[in-house]
A tleap script that builds the chain and sets N, CA, C and O, in Angstrom:
source leaprc.protein.ff14SB
mol = sequence {
  NMET TRP LYS GLU ALA VAL VAL ILE SER ARG
  LEU GLU LYS ASN ASP ALA TYR ILE GLU SER
  SER VAL CYS PHE LEU THR GLY ALA ILE ASN
  GLN ASN TYR SER GLY THR TYR ASN CYS THR
  THR ALA TYR HIE SER GLY THR GLY ILE TYR
  THR ALA ASP GLY LYS ALA ASN TYR ASP ILE
  ASN ASN ASP GLY GLU GLY MET GLN PRO ALA
  TRP GLU ILE THR GLY SER PRO VAL CTYR
}
set mol.1.N position { -5.988 0.319 3.872 }
set mol.1.CA position { -5.617 1.536 4.670 }
set mol.1.C position { -6.854 1.563 5.820 }
set mol.1.O position { -8.009 1.215 5.578 }
set mol.2.N position { -6.413 2.003 6.988 }
set mol.2.CA position { -7.305 2.167 8.060 }
set mol.2.C position { -7.804 3.687 8.062 }
set mol.2.O position { -7.043 4.622 7.814 }
set mol.3.N position { -9.128 3.835 8.358 }
set mol.3.CA position { -9.689 5.092 8.551 }
set mol.3.C position { -9.473 5.513 9.893 }
set mol.3.O position { -9.152 6.675 10.145 }
set mol.4.N position { -9.629 4.651 10.765 }
set mol.4.CA position { -9.536 4.964 12.341 }
set mol.4.C position { -9.184 3.639 13.145 }
set mol.4.O position { -9.760 2.580 12.895 }
set mol.5.N position { -8.333 3.742 13.998 }
set mol.5.CA position { -7.835 2.698 14.939 }
set mol.5.C position { -7.513 3.199 16.267 }
set mol.5.O position { -6.456 3.806 16.436 }
set mol.6.N position { -8.365 2.992 17.270 }
set mol.6.CA position { -8.298 3.528 18.521 }
set mol.6.C position { -8.261 2.535 19.610 }
set mol.6.O position { -9.010 1.563 19.509 }
set mol.7.N position { -7.395 2.662 20.766 }
set mol.7.CA position { -7.304 1.830 21.755 }
set mol.7.C position { -7.652 2.577 23.062 }
set mol.7.O position { -7.097 3.669 23.178 }
set mol.8.N position { -8.365 2.239 23.941 }
set mol.8.CA position { -8.721 2.930 25.222 }
set mol.8.C position { -8.429 1.898 26.368 }
set mol.8.O position { -8.927 0.775 26.442 }
set mol.9.N position { -7.490 2.494 27.299 }
set mol.9.CA position { -7.193 1.686 28.375 }
set mol.9.C position { -7.718 2.360 29.620 }
set mol.9.O position { -7.729 3.578 29.798 }
set mol.10.N position { -8.166 1.415 30.486 }
set mol.10.CA position { -8.862 1.978 31.783 }
set mol.10.C position { -8.106 1.404 32.981 }
set mol.10.O position { -7.871 0.198 33.047 }
set mol.11.N position { -7.715 2.288 33.950 }
set mol.11.CA position { -7.031 1.994 35.211 }
set mol.11.C position { -8.050 1.964 36.301 }
set mol.11.O position { -8.804 2.924 36.459 }
set mol.12.N position { -8.104 0.909 37.055 }
set mol.12.CA position { -9.050 0.735 38.135 }
set mol.12.C position { -8.349 0.274 39.513 }
set mol.12.O position { -7.410 -0.522 39.553 }
set mol.13.N position { -8.857 0.803 40.479 }
set mol.13.CA position { -8.476 0.430 41.943 }
set mol.13.C position { -9.529 -0.104 42.691 }
set mol.13.O position { -10.561 0.553 42.834 }
set mol.14.N position { -9.384 -1.332 43.240 }
set mol.14.CA position { -10.523 -2.025 43.937 }
set mol.14.C position { -11.773 -2.016 43.032 }
set mol.14.O position { -12.883 -1.805 43.519 }
set mol.15.N position { -11.584 -2.256 41.640 }
set mol.15.CA position { -12.716 -2.212 40.732 }
set mol.15.C position { -13.471 -0.960 40.567 }
set mol.15.O position { -14.615 -0.999 40.113 }
set mol.16.N position { -12.893 0.187 40.916 }
set mol.16.CA position { -13.434 1.449 40.746 }
set mol.16.C position { -12.503 2.247 39.686 }
set mol.16.O position { -11.275 2.184 39.757 }
set mol.17.N position { -13.111 2.923 38.798 }
set mol.17.CA position { -12.351 3.734 37.790 }
set mol.17.C position { -11.533 4.719 38.455 }
set mol.17.O position { -11.896 5.337 39.455 }
set mol.18.N position { -10.245 4.870 37.783 }
set mol.18.CA position { -9.277 5.767 38.336 }
set mol.18.C position { -9.032 6.795 37.159 }
set mol.18.O position { -9.279 7.996 37.272 }
set mol.19.N position { -8.580 6.270 36.148 }
set mol.19.CA position { -8.080 7.075 34.882 }
set mol.19.C position { -8.158 6.259 33.683 }
set mol.19.O position { -8.244 5.032 33.720 }
set mol.20.N position { -8.129 6.944 32.631 }
set mol.20.CA position { -8.078 6.210 31.307 }
set mol.20.C position { -7.105 6.942 30.265 }
set mol.20.O position { -6.763 8.116 30.404 }
set mol.21.N position { -6.743 6.214 29.327 }
set mol.21.CA position { -5.834 6.826 28.206 }
set mol.21.C position { -6.394 6.377 26.873 }
set mol.21.O position { -7.080 5.368 26.710 }
set mol.22.N position { -6.040 7.211 25.969 }
set mol.22.CA position { -6.628 6.898 24.490 }
set mol.22.C position { -5.430 7.016 23.629 }
set mol.22.O position { -4.668 7.981 23.671 }
set mol.23.N position { -5.285 5.919 22.788 }
set mol.23.CA position { -4.113 5.681 21.908 }
set mol.23.C position { -4.719 5.707 20.403 }
set mol.23.O position { -5.444 4.812 19.967 }
set mol.24.N position { -4.370 6.720 19.755 }
set mol.24.CA position { -4.741 6.773 18.283 }
set mol.24.C position { -3.665 6.094 17.363 }
set mol.24.O position { -2.609 6.672 17.107 }
set mol.25.N position { -3.964 4.871 16.884 }
set mol.25.CA position { -2.948 4.187 16.171 }
set mol.25.C position { -3.103 4.269 14.474 }
set mol.25.O position { -2.343 3.673 13.710 }
set mol.26.N position { -4.003 4.948 14.130 }
set mol.26.CA position { -4.200 5.017 12.560 }
set mol.26.C position { -2.979 5.379 11.870 }
set mol.26.O position { -2.590 4.662 10.948 }
set mol.27.N position { -2.320 6.429 12.218 }
set mol.27.CA position { -1.208 6.747 11.408 }
set mol.27.C position { -0.029 5.704 11.376 }
set mol.27.O position { 0.606 5.425 10.359 }
set mol.28.N position { 0.174 5.177 12.596 }
set mol.28.CA position { 1.261 4.218 12.747 }
set mol.28.C position { 0.939 2.890 12.026 }
set mol.28.O position { 1.838 2.280 11.447 }
set mol.29.N position { -0.348 2.428 12.052 }
set mol.29.CA position { -0.785 1.272 11.316 }
set mol.29.C position { -0.621 1.472 9.892 }
set mol.29.O position { -0.200 0.563 9.176 }
set mol.30.N position { -0.955 2.703 9.408 }
set mol.30.CA position { -0.935 2.937 7.860 }
set mol.30.C position { 0.440 2.997 7.336 }
set mol.30.O position { 0.735 2.704 6.177 }
set mol.31.N position { 1.309 3.409 8.285 }
set mol.31.CA position { 2.782 3.433 7.888 }
set mol.31.C position { 3.453 2.110 7.694 }
set mol.31.O position { 4.225 1.840 6.774 }
set mol.32.N position { 3.031 1.222 8.775 }
set mol.32.CA position { 3.735 -0.024 8.894 }
set mol.32.C position { 2.619 -1.047 9.364 }
set mol.32.O position { 2.387 -1.212 10.561 }
set mol.33.N position { 1.929 -1.735 8.350 }
set mol.33.CA position { 0.736 -2.573 8.623 }
set mol.33.C position { 1.034 -3.661 9.546 }
set mol.33.O position { 0.175 -3.890 10.397 }
set mol.34.N position { 2.080 -4.369 9.540 }
set mol.34.CA position { 2.378 -5.417 10.395 }
set mol.34.C position { 3.239 -4.832 11.516 }
set mol.34.O position { 3.810 -3.748 11.399 }
set mol.35.N position { 3.312 -5.669 12.704 }
set mol.35.CA position { 4.158 -5.404 13.872 }
set mol.35.C position { 3.417 -5.200 14.999 }
set mol.35.O position { 2.213 -5.443 15.085 }
set mol.36.N position { 4.198 -4.704 15.980 }
set mol.36.CA position { 3.523 -4.495 17.335 }
set mol.36.C position { 3.599 -2.891 17.616 }
set mol.36.O position { 4.543 -2.178 17.275 }
set mol.37.N position { 2.523 -2.492 18.247 }
set mol.37.CA position { 2.235 -1.018 18.523 }
set mol.37.C position { 2.125 -0.857 20.078 }
set mol.37.O position { 1.362 -1.531 20.770 }
set mol.38.N position { 2.971 0.110 20.551 }
set mol.38.CA position { 2.840 0.360 22.018 }
set mol.38.C position { 2.035 1.748 22.243 }
set mol.38.O position { 2.086 2.707 21.473 }
set mol.39.N position { 1.360 1.684 23.320 }
set mol.39.CA position { 0.646 2.853 23.743 }
set mol.39.C position { 0.958 3.213 25.214 }
set mol.39.O position { 1.144 2.300 26.019 }
set mol.40.N position { 1.022 4.517 25.600 }
set mol.40.CA position { 1.173 4.837 27.038 }
set mol.40.C position { -0.099 4.694 27.704 }
set mol.40.O position { -1.128 5.198 27.253 }
set mol.41.N position { -0.052 4.008 28.781 }
set mol.41.CA position { -1.377 3.823 29.603 }
set mol.41.C position { -1.399 4.747 30.645 }
set mol.41.O position { -0.442 5.459 30.947 }
set mol.42.N position { -2.645 4.742 31.280 }
set mol.42.CA position { -2.665 5.539 32.512 }
set mol.42.C position { -1.805 5.027 33.705 }
set mol.42.O position { -1.608 3.824 33.878 }
set mol.43.N position { -1.338 5.922 34.461 }
set mol.43.CA position { -0.391 5.575 35.645 }
set mol.43.C position { -1.001 6.122 36.910 }
set mol.43.O position { -1.602 7.196 36.894 }
set mol.44.N position { -0.864 5.423 37.979 }
set mol.44.CA position { -1.199 6.030 39.220 }
set mol.44.C position { -0.393 5.504 40.290 }
set mol.44.O position { -0.319 4.280 40.404 }
set mol.45.N position { 0.231 6.267 41.101 }
set mol.45.CA position { 1.120 5.708 42.241 }
set mol.45.C position { 0.289 5.551 43.497 }
set mol.45.O position { -0.684 6.280 43.694 }
set mol.46.N position { 0.631 4.682 44.282 }
set mol.46.CA position { 0.051 4.424 45.571 }
set mol.46.C position { -0.190 2.987 45.833 }
set mol.46.O position { 0.014 2.119 44.984 }
set mol.47.N position { -0.636 2.751 47.047 }
set mol.47.CA position { -0.832 1.387 47.453 }
set mol.47.C position { -2.251 0.908 47.009 }
set mol.47.O position { -3.131 1.693 46.653 }
set mol.48.N position { -2.384 -0.329 47.056 }
set mol.48.CA position { -3.722 -1.024 46.677 }
set mol.48.C position { -3.633 -2.007 45.610 }
set mol.48.O position { -2.567 -2.308 45.073 }
set mol.49.N position { -4.713 -2.483 45.321 }
set mol.49.CA position { -4.821 -3.362 44.160 }
set mol.49.C position { -5.371 -2.609 42.909 }
set mol.49.O position { -6.473 -2.061 42.922 }
set mol.50.N position { -4.517 -2.613 41.795 }
set mol.50.CA position { -4.851 -2.053 40.579 }
set mol.50.C position { -5.000 -3.084 39.545 }
set mol.50.O position { -4.267 -4.070 39.466 }
set mol.51.N position { -6.060 -2.796 38.688 }
set mol.51.CA position { -6.295 -3.579 37.506 }
set mol.51.C position { -6.539 -2.691 36.231 }
set mol.51.O position { -6.648 -1.468 36.318 }
set mol.52.N position { -6.610 -3.312 35.154 }
set mol.52.CA position { -6.778 -2.715 33.930 }
set mol.52.C position { -7.646 -3.367 32.889 }
set mol.52.O position { -7.594 -4.592 32.782 }
set mol.53.N position { -8.429 -2.674 32.121 }
set mol.53.CA position { -9.106 -3.211 31.001 }
set mol.53.C position { -9.145 -2.203 29.933 }
set mol.53.O position { -8.616 -1.104 30.101 }
set mol.54.N position { -9.733 -2.514 28.862 }
set mol.54.CA position { -9.940 -1.593 27.821 }
set mol.54.C position { -10.769 -2.032 26.623 }
set mol.54.O position { -11.448 -3.058 26.668 }
set mol.55.N position { -10.712 -1.292 25.611 }
set mol.55.CA position { -11.411 -1.669 24.296 }
set mol.55.C position { -10.714 -0.970 23.113 }
set mol.55.O position { -10.010 0.028 23.269 }
set mol.56.N position { -10.948 -1.550 21.927 }
set mol.56.CA position { -10.452 -1.150 20.685 }
set mol.56.C position { -11.503 -0.991 19.716 }
set mol.56.O position { -12.360 -1.860 19.558 }
set mol.57.N position { -11.471 0.151 19.018 }
set mol.57.CA position { -12.358 0.400 17.906 }
set mol.57.C position { -11.593 0.590 16.669 }
set mol.57.O position { -10.460 1.071 16.649 }
set mol.58.N position { -12.293 0.170 15.565 }
set mol.58.CA position { -11.485 0.357 14.226 }
set mol.58.C position { -12.548 0.549 13.073 }
set mol.58.O position { -13.715 0.163 13.140 }
set mol.59.N position { -12.035 1.129 12.128 }
set mol.59.CA position { -12.787 1.304 10.853 }
set mol.59.C position { -11.730 1.141 9.686 }
set mol.59.O position { -10.751 1.886 9.637 }
set mol.60.N position { -11.923 0.277 8.867 }
set mol.60.CA position { -11.134 0.133 7.669 }
set mol.60.C position { -11.733 0.907 6.604 }
set mol.60.O position { -12.922 0.797 6.306 }
set mol.61.N position { -10.865 1.748 5.984 }
set mol.61.CA position { -11.219 2.693 4.899 }
set mol.61.C position { -11.914 1.904 3.644 }
set mol.61.O position { -11.464 0.866 3.158 }
set mol.62.N position { -13.008 2.539 3.241 }
set mol.62.CA position { -13.828 1.951 2.056 }
set mol.62.C position { -14.156 0.488 2.074 }
set mol.62.O position { -14.192 -0.158 1.027 }
set mol.63.N position { -14.406 -0.062 3.292 }
set mol.63.CA position { -14.961 -1.415 3.291 }
set mol.63.C position { -16.402 -1.396 3.356 }
set mol.63.O position { -17.027 -2.451 3.245 }
set mol.64.N position { -17.002 -0.258 3.530 }
set mol.64.CA position { -18.486 -0.156 3.409 }
set mol.64.C position { -19.153 -0.593 4.836 }
set mol.64.O position { -20.379 -0.661 4.923 }
set mol.65.N position { -18.395 -0.857 5.842 }
set mol.65.CA position { -18.936 -1.245 7.196 }
set mol.65.C position { -18.899 -0.348 8.372 }
set mol.65.O position { -19.453 -0.597 9.442 }
set mol.66.N position { -18.108 0.869 8.064 }
set mol.66.CA position { -18.075 1.908 9.035 }
set mol.66.C position { -17.296 1.407 10.398 }
set mol.66.O position { -16.603 0.389 10.381 }
set mol.67.N position { -17.456 2.142 11.479 }
set mol.67.CA position { -16.829 1.921 12.769 }
set mol.67.C position { -17.351 0.624 13.270 }
set mol.67.O position { -18.572 0.509 13.382 }
set mol.68.N position { -16.554 -0.386 13.590 }
set mol.68.CA position { -16.932 -1.561 14.178 }
set mol.68.C position { -17.267 -1.411 15.650 }
set mol.68.O position { -16.811 -0.500 16.340 }
set mol.69.N position { -18.164 -2.441 16.138 }
set mol.69.CA position { -18.385 -2.320 17.650 }
set mol.69.C position { -17.108 -2.501 18.464 }
set mol.69.O position { -16.186 -3.153 17.975 }
set mol.70.N position { -17.017 -2.041 19.499 }
set mol.70.CA position { -15.922 -2.109 20.380 }
set mol.70.C position { -15.539 -3.581 20.600 }
set mol.70.O position { -16.369 -4.460 20.832 }
set mol.71.N position { -14.152 -3.785 20.503 }
set mol.71.CA position { -13.565 -5.172 20.898 }
set mol.71.C position { -13.167 -4.939 22.266 }
set mol.71.O position { -12.281 -4.128 22.536 }
set mol.72.N position { -13.833 -5.669 23.219 }
set mol.72.CA position { -13.407 -5.494 24.642 }
set mol.72.C position { -12.198 -6.214 24.916 }
set mol.72.O position { -12.010 -7.341 24.456 }
set mol.73.N position { -11.290 -5.562 25.710 }
set mol.73.CA position { -9.921 -6.180 25.972 }
set mol.73.C position { -10.122 -6.715 27.459 }
set mol.73.O position { -10.399 -5.936 28.371 }
set mol.74.N position { -9.983 -7.934 27.635 }
set mol.74.CA position { -10.277 -8.546 28.975 }
set mol.74.C position { -9.247 -7.953 30.039 }
set mol.74.O position { -8.038 -7.799 29.863 }
set mol.75.N position { -9.988 -7.653 31.183 }
set mol.75.CA position { -9.166 -6.994 32.312 }
set mol.75.C position { -8.176 -7.923 32.911 }
set mol.75.O position { -8.229 -9.151 32.850 }
set mol.76.N position { -7.235 -7.183 33.518 }
set mol.76.CA position { -6.087 -7.889 34.208 }
set mol.76.C position { -6.565 -8.618 35.440 }
set mol.76.O position { -7.464 -8.092 36.096 }
set mol.77.N position { -6.077 -9.733 35.809 }
set mol.77.CA position { -6.516 -10.408 37.048 }
set mol.77.C position { -5.996 -9.618 38.343 }
set mol.77.O position { -4.991 -8.907 38.353 }
set mol.78.N position { -6.765 -9.836 39.337 }
set mol.78.CA position { -6.445 -9.315 40.680 }
set mol.78.C position { -5.667 -10.420 41.482 }
set mol.78.O position { -6.023 -11.588 41.634 }
set mol.79.N position { -4.549 -9.824 41.956 }
set mol.79.CA position { -3.760 -10.773 42.661 }
set mol.79.C position { -3.780 -10.308 44.247 }
set mol.79.O position { -3.168 -10.963 45.091 }
savepdb mol mol.pdb
quit
């Protein structure tokens, strides 16, 4: 069982922070350990170059290690 599983996504425009969203996945993962999980991400309308990156944090219940360091999610490329 997972004690906590969180994904944070960041939306950027021209490499500047615009908005972020947080997705708490603990309940979904504990109900169905395998599979794909979807999170709603930040959205912004307008012209320009948008990119995104994020991080994931997790803590597996009773493993004695506590919350693990953030797993950085590589940012999207700029086109």
